[in-house]
C-alpha positions as CSV (number, residue, x, y, z in Angstrom):
1,M,-45.5,17.8,4.7
2,R,-43.8,17.1,1.3
3,L,-42.0,13.6,1.2
4,S,-38.7,13.1,-0.5
5,F,-38.4,10.6,-3.3
6,I,-36.6,8.1,-0.8
7,Q,-39.3,8.5,1.9
8,L,-42.0,8.1,-0.6
9,L,-40.3,5.0,-1.9
10,I,-40.1,3.5,1.6
11,F,-43.8,4.6,2.4
12,L,-44.8,2.7,-0.7
13,C,-43.0,-0.3,-0.1
14,I,-44.3,-0.7,3.4
15,A,-48.0,0.3,2.6
16,Q,-48.1,-2.1,-0.5
17,N,-45.9,-4.9,1.4
18,I,-44.0,-5.3,-1.9
19,N,-41.0,-7.5,-2.2
20,S,-37.4,-6.5,-2.9
21,N,-37.7,-7.2,-6.6
22,S,-40.6,-4.5,-6.7
23,V,-38.4,-2.1,-4.9
24,D,-35.8,-2.6,-7.7
25,N,-38.5,-2.0,-10.3
26,I,-39.4,1.2,-8.9
27,L,-35.8,2.5,-8.8
28,E,-35.3,1.3,-12.4
29,S,-38.4,3.1,-13.7
30,D,-36.2,6.2,-14.5
31,H,-35.2,6.4,-18.1
32,H,-31.9,8.0,-17.2
33,F,-31.0,5.2,-14.8
34,Q,-31.4,2.6,-17.6
35,S,-29.3,4.7,-20.0
36,V,-26.4,5.0,-17.5
37,Y,-26.7,1.4,-16.4
38,T,-26.5,0.1,-19.8
39,S,-23.2,2.0,-20.4
40,I,-21.8,0.7,-17.0
41,K,-22.9,-2.9,-18.0
42,Q,-20.5,-2.9,-21.0
43,T,-17.7,-2.7,-18.6
44,L,-19.0,-5.2,-16.0
45,D,-19.7,-7.9,-18.6
46,K,-16.0,-8.3,-19.3
47,F,-15.5,-9.7,-15.8
48,N,-15.2,-13.5,-15.6
49,R,-14.6,-13.7,-11.9
50,P,-16.0,-11.9,-8.7
51,F,-15.3,-8.3,-8.3
52,T,-15.6,-5.5,-5.7
53,L,-17.3,-2.2,-6.6
54,L,-17.3,1.1,-4.9
55,D,-20.1,3.3,-5.4
56,I,-19.1,6.7,-4.2
57,G,-22.2,8.9,-3.4
58,A,-24.6,6.1,-3.9
59,H,-27.6,8.3,-3.2
60,N,-30.5,6.0,-3.3
61,G,-28.3,2.9,-4.1
62,Q,-30.0,2.0,-7.4
63,Y,-26.8,1.2,-9.3
64,S,-25.3,-0.9,-6.5
65,F,-28.5,-2.8,-5.9
66,R,-28.9,-3.6,-9.5
67,I,-25.2,-4.5,-9.9
68,A,-25.4,-6.7,-6.9
69,R,-28.4,-8.6,-8.3
70,D,-26.9,-9.0,-11.7
71,Y,-23.2,-9.9,-11.0
72,D,-21.0,-12.1,-8.8
73,S,-19.9,-9.1,-6.9
74,V,-19.6,-7.1,-3.5
75,C,-21.0,-3.6,-4.0
76,V,-19.8,-1.0,-1.4
77,M,-21.9,2.0,-1.0
78,L,-20.3,5.1,0.4
79,E,-23.2,7.6,1.2
80,D,-24.2,9.7,4.3
81,N,-27.8,8.8,4.0
82,A,-29.8,7.2,7.0
83,E,-32.6,6.5,4.6
84,L,-30.3,4.2,2.5
85,L,-30.1,1.8,5.4
86,N,-33.9,1.3,5.4
87,I,-33.8,0.5,1.6
88,C,-30.9,-2.0,2.3
89,L,-33.1,-3.7,4.9
90,L,-36.1,-3.7,2.5
91,N,-34.1,-5.2,-0.3
92,N,-32.2,-7.8,2.0
93,V,-29.4,-8.0,-0.6
94,E,-26.7,-10.4,0.5
95,N,-23.8,-8.8,-1.3
96,V,-24.1,-5.0,-0.6
97,I,-22.3,-3.0,2.0
98,L,-23.2,0.5,3.3
99,L,-20.7,2.9,4.7
100,N,-22.9,5.6,6.1
101,K,-20.5,8.5,6.4
102,N,-20.0,11.9,4.8
103,I,-17.2,11.6,2.1
104,L,-14.1,13.3,3.3
105,F,-10.8,13.9,1.4
106,D,-8.7,12.2,4.1
107,D,-11.0,9.3,4.3
108,L,-10.7,8.6,0.6
109,K,-6.9,9.0,0.7
110,R,-6.6,6.5,3.6
111,L,-9.1,4.1,1.8
112,S,-7.0,4.2,-1.3
113,E,-3.9,3.1,0.8
114,C,-5.5,0.1,2.3
115,E,-8.2,-1.2,0.0
116,Q,-8.5,-2.0,-3.6
117,F,-11.4,-2.0,-5.9
118,D,-12.0,-3.4,-9.4
119,V,-14.6,-0.8,-10.4
120,I,-15.3,2.6,-8.9
121,L,-18.5,4.5,-9.7
122,A,-18.0,8.2,-9.2
123,L,-20.8,9.6,-11.3
124,D,-21.4,12.6,-9.1
125,I,-17.8,13.5,-8.2
126,Q,-17.9,16.9,-9.9
127,N,-20.9,18.1,-7.7
128,Q,-19.7,16.3,-4.5
129,F,-16.1,18.0,-4.9
130,P,-16.6,20.9,-7.0
131,N,-13.3,22.6,-6.1
132,N,-11.0,19.7,-6.1
133,W,-12.7,16.8,-8.1
134,Q,-9.5,16.4,-10.2
135,E,-7.5,15.8,-7.0
136,I,-10.1,13.4,-5.9
137,L,-9.9,11.6,-9.2
138,N,-6.1,11.1,-8.7
139,I,-6.9,9.4,-5.4
140,L,-9.4,7.2,-7.1
141,K,-6.9,6.1,-9.7
142,R,-4.7,4.8,-6.8
143,M,-7.6,2.9,-5.2
144,G,-8.9,0.9,-8.2
145,D,-8.5,-0.4,-11.7
146,L,-11.5,1.0,-13.5
147,I,-13.1,4.4,-12.6
148,I,-16.4,5.4,-14.3
149,I,-17.3,9.2,-14.1
150,K,-19.6,11.3,-16.1
151,D,-17.9,13.5,-18.7
152,P,-17.2,16.8,-17.1
153,D,-17.6,18.7,-20.3
154,A,-21.0,17.0,-21.2
155,Q,-23.1,19.7,-19.3
156,K,-21.0,22.6,-20.6
157,E,-21.6,21.5,-24.0
158,N,-25.4,20.7,-23.5
159,R,-24.6,17.0,-24.2
160,T,-26.5,14.1,-22.6
161,I,-25.7,13.7,-19.0
162,S,-25.6,9.8,-19.6
163,T,-22.2,10.3,-21.3
164,L,-19.6,8.4,-19.2
165,L,-15.8,8.2,-19.1
166,L,-14.1,5.0,-18.3
167,I,-10.5,5.4,-16.7
168,S,-8.3,2.3,-16.7
169,Q,-5.7,2.5,-14.0
170,E,-4.3,-0.7,-12.6
171,K,-3.4,-0.5,-9.0
172,H,-0.1,-2.2,-8.1
173,S,0.3,-2.3,-4.4
174,L,-1.2,-1.5,-1.0
175,M,0.4,1.3,1.0
176,R,-1.2,0.2,4.3
177,K,-1.9,-3.4,5.0
178,L,-4.7,-2.3,7.4
179,W,-6.6,1.0,8.0
180,L,-4.8,1.6,11.4
181,L,-1.5,0.4,10.5
182,P,1.2,2.9,9.3
183,P,2.2,3.1,5.6
184,T,4.8,0.6,4.4
185,N,7.7,2.6,2.8
186,S,9.8,-0.5,1.8
187,Q,9.1,-1.6,-1.7
188,D,10.2,-5.2,-0.6
189,Q,7.4,-5.4,1.9
190,K,4.5,-4.0,0.0
191,H,1.7,-6.3,-0.9
192,I,1.4,-6.3,-4.6
193,I,-1.8,-6.9,-6.6
194,H,-2.1,-8.7,-10.0
195,S,-5.5,-8.6,-11.6
196,N,-7.3,-8.8,-15.0
197,Y,-10.8,-9.7,-16.0
198,N,-10.2,-13.4,-15.3
199,E,-8.1,-13.6,-12.2
200,K,-6.9,-11.6,-9.2
201,V,-4.2,-12.5,-6.7
202,L,-2.2,-10.7,-4.0
203,E,1.5,-11.2,-3.8
204,K,2.5,-10.8,-0.1
205,R,6.1,-9.7,0.3
206,I,6.9,-10.7,4.0
207,L,9.8,-11.4,6.2
208,R,9.7,-15.0,7.5
209,P,11.3,-15.5,11.0
210,I,13.7,-18.3,11.6
211,N,15.3,-19.4,14.8
212,K,18.9,-19.4,13.6
213,Y,21.0,-19.5,10.5
214,L,24.6,-20.1,9.8
215,L,27.0,-17.6,8.3
216,Q,29.8,-19.6,7.0
217,Q,33.0,-18.2,5.5
218,T,35.4,-20.3,3.3
219,D,38.9,-19.7,2.0
220,K,39.8,-19.7,-1.7
221,N,40.0,-23.6,-1.7
222,G,36.5,-23.7,-0.4
223,N,37.5,-24.9,3.1
224,L,35.3,-23.8,5.9
225,V,37.3,-21.3,8.0
226,A,34.5,-19.7,10.2
227,S,30.8,-20.4,11.2
228,E,28.5,-18.3,13.3
229,A,24.9,-18.6,14.3
230,F,22.5,-15.7,13.9
231,F,18.8,-15.3,14.8
232,G,16.6,-13.4,12.1
233,S,14.4,-13.5,9.2
234,Y,14.6,-13.7,5.4
235,P,12.2,-12.3,2.7
236,M,9.8,-14.3,0.9
237,R,6.7,-14.0,-1.3
238,K,3.4,-15.8,-1.1
239,I,0.7,-15.8,-3.7
240,T,-3.0,-15.9,-2.4
241,P,-6.2,-15.5,-4.2
242,W,-8.0,-12.0,-3.5
243,I,-11.1,-12.2,-1.5
244,P,-13.7,-9.7,-2.7
245,G,-15.1,-7.2,-0.1
246,I,-13.5,-4.8,2.5
247,N,-11.5,-5.5,5.7
248,L,-13.7,-5.4,8.9
249,I,-11.6,-2.6,10.3
250,T,-12.2,-0.4,7.3
251,F,-15.9,-1.2,7.6
252,K,-15.9,0.1,11.2
253,M,-13.6,3.1,10.7
254,L,-16.0,4.3,7.8
255,C,-19.2,3.8,9.9
256,G,-20.4,0.5,8.2
257,S,-24.1,0.2,8.8
258,Y,-25.1,-2.5,6.6
259,P,-24.9,-5.4,7.1
260,T,-26.2,-4.6,10.6
261,A,-24.4,-5.6,13.7
262,S,-26.8,-8.2,14.6
263,Q,-26.4,-9.7,11.1
264,M,-22.6,-9.6,11.3
265,I,-22.5,-11.3,14.8
266,E,-24.8,-13.9,13.5
267,N,-22.3,-14.7,10.5
268,F,-19.3,-14.3,12.7
269,K,-20.7,-17.2,14.9
270,K,-20.8,-19.4,12.0
271,L,-17.3,-18.3,10.9
272,S,-15.8,-18.8,14.3
273,H,-16.0,-22.6,13.9
274,T,-13.3,-22.5,11.0
275,Q,-9.8,-23.5,11.7
276,H,-7.4,-20.6,11.5
277,S,-4.0,-19.9,13.0
278,D,-4.3,-16.2,13.4
279,W,-7.8,-15.0,14.7
280,V,-7.4,-11.2,14.4
281,P,-10.0,-8.7,13.2
282,G,-7.6,-7.7,10.4
283,N,-8.0,-11.1,8.9
284,I,-11.8,-10.9,8.5
285,V,-13.2,-9.6,5.3
286,V,-16.8,-8.3,5.0
287,Q,-18.5,-9.4,1.7
288,G,-22.0,-8.1,2.5
289,K,-23.8,-10.3,5.0
290,K,-21.1,-13.0,4.5
291,L,-17.9,-12.7,6.4
292,S,-14.7,-14.6,5.2
293,L,-11.3,-15.2,6.7
294,I,-7.9,-14.5,4.8
295,D,-4.3,-15.1,5.5
296,F,-4.4,-18.8,6.2
297,D,-1.1,-20.4,6.8
298,D,0.7,-17.2,7.5
299,P,4.5,-18.2,7.2
300,T,5.4,-15.4,9.7
301,L,3.7,-17.2,12.5
302,G,5.9,-20.3,12.2
303,H,4.1,-23.6,12.9
304,R,1.4,-22.1,15.1
305,E,-1.5,-24.6,15.3
306,Q,-4.8,-23.8,13.7
307,Q,-7.9,-23.7,15.8
308,Q,-11.4,-22.5,16.1
309,C,-11.8,-18.9,17.2
310,P,-10.7,-18.5,21.0
311,Q,-13.5,-17.3,23.2
312,E,-11.5,-14.2,24.2
313,I,-11.0,-13.2,20.7
314,F,-14.7,-14.0,19.9
315,E,-15.9,-11.8,22.6
316,F,-13.3,-8.8,21.4
317,V,-14.6,-9.1,17.6
318,T,-18.3,-9.1,18.7
319,K,-17.8,-6.1,21.0
320,L,-15.8,-4.5,18.0
321,I,-18.7,-5.1,15.7
322,T,-21.3,-3.4,17.9
323,T,-19.0,-0.2,18.4
324,N,-20.1,2.5,16.2
325,A,-17.9,5.6,16.5
326,P,-14.5,5.3,14.5
327,S,-12.8,6.9,17.5
328,Q,-14.0,4.0,19.8
329,V,-13.0,1.6,17.1
330,Q,-9.5,2.9,17.1
331,G,-9.3,2.9,20.8
332,F,-9.7,-1.0,20.8
333,F,-6.4,-1.4,19.2
334,E,-4.2,1.4,20.8
335,P,-3.9,-0.3,24.2
336,K,-2.7,-3.3,22.5
337,R,-0.1,-1.6,20.5
338,K,1.2,0.1,23.6
339,D,1.3,-3.3,25.4
340,K,3.3,-4.7,22.6
341,S,5.7,-1.8,22.7
342,K,6.2,-2.3,26.4
343,G,6.9,-6.0,25.8
344,R,9.5,-5.3,23.3
345,K,11.4,-3.0,25.7
346,R,11.1,-5.6,28.5
347,K,12.9,-8.1,26.3
C-alpha cells in the first residue's frame, strides 16, 4: 500500500517518537515552502500586535504551524482533511485552530459577514475554485485586511510558482454580529473595525435602553409648556479592544475539530470562574486552546450584576462544545429564539 506524504509523516513521527519541533523541521525541508514563507514573512513582520490569520486550503498546515510558532497570532486553518487533526495533536500548538470542513461558497460568504481576519492565505485559490476564484477573492476582500494569493499569471508565463500577490483591503464593518444572527442592515447599528499594524479596536454601535426620558416643549421665551415621559433607548458607541481568534459559534458551525472538545471543556472550566455579566456562547472567543470572553460591561444590559458562569449556562456551553454537526448546533439556539418571540407576544 502506498502511503501519502501526510500518512508517511505521521508514521515517522510515531515510529521515531520525535517532538513537535522535529515535525516542523520535516515540514520545512521543502525548498518551495521556504521560498513562499520568506515572502509571507515580509508582511507579517510589520505587525506590532497580535493578529488573526485564516489559512484557506491549509493542506498539511505547514504555513500555519510555522506562523503560530514564530508570531503572536491565532492561525485558523480551513481544510477538509482528517489527517491534519493528527498533525495538530502531534504538534500540540497552543494558538492553532482547525476547521475541518469542505470549503463551500456559502460558508465563505457567511464567514465574511461575521468574522474578520488580519491576514488571509489563499495560496491555492485558483485550483480550489477554478470556475469562480475571482468571485471568491471578492468575498475574501470583505473578510480581511491583507490577502495573499499566488500570482494567477505566474504558471501561464512559466514563472516561479513562489510569486505572490498581496492585496490590501481594510474591512470596515461586520454585517452579522454572530454566525446565526441575521445581517444588520442599519448603518447606525453595525460594528465598525479600526485596525492598523499597531492597534485594532471594535467600535460597537448599540442602542442603550433607558427606563424613561422626558420630552419637554418650551415656548419662544423658554418657558416649559408641556412634558411627557417615554420609555425607549438611545444610540451610543463603545470602543473595545479586538480579541484575536474566532467566535465559538463560528467554530462549531464550521466543524471545528482542533482544539478538541475535551481541551475546550478543560479551558472553559477555568474560564467559568471569571466575573461577567452576560454568559452566552456568543461572548466566547476561541484562540486555539485558550478561550476568552468579550463584551464585558455591555451597556445594553443596564446594571446587571457580574458573576461567575451559572451552572445552567455552564452545562449548556459544554454540551454545545461536544456537539459536532452544524445542524445540531443551530438547533441549540432555535428553541430559544422561538421562546423569546413568544415572550414578546405575551407582553
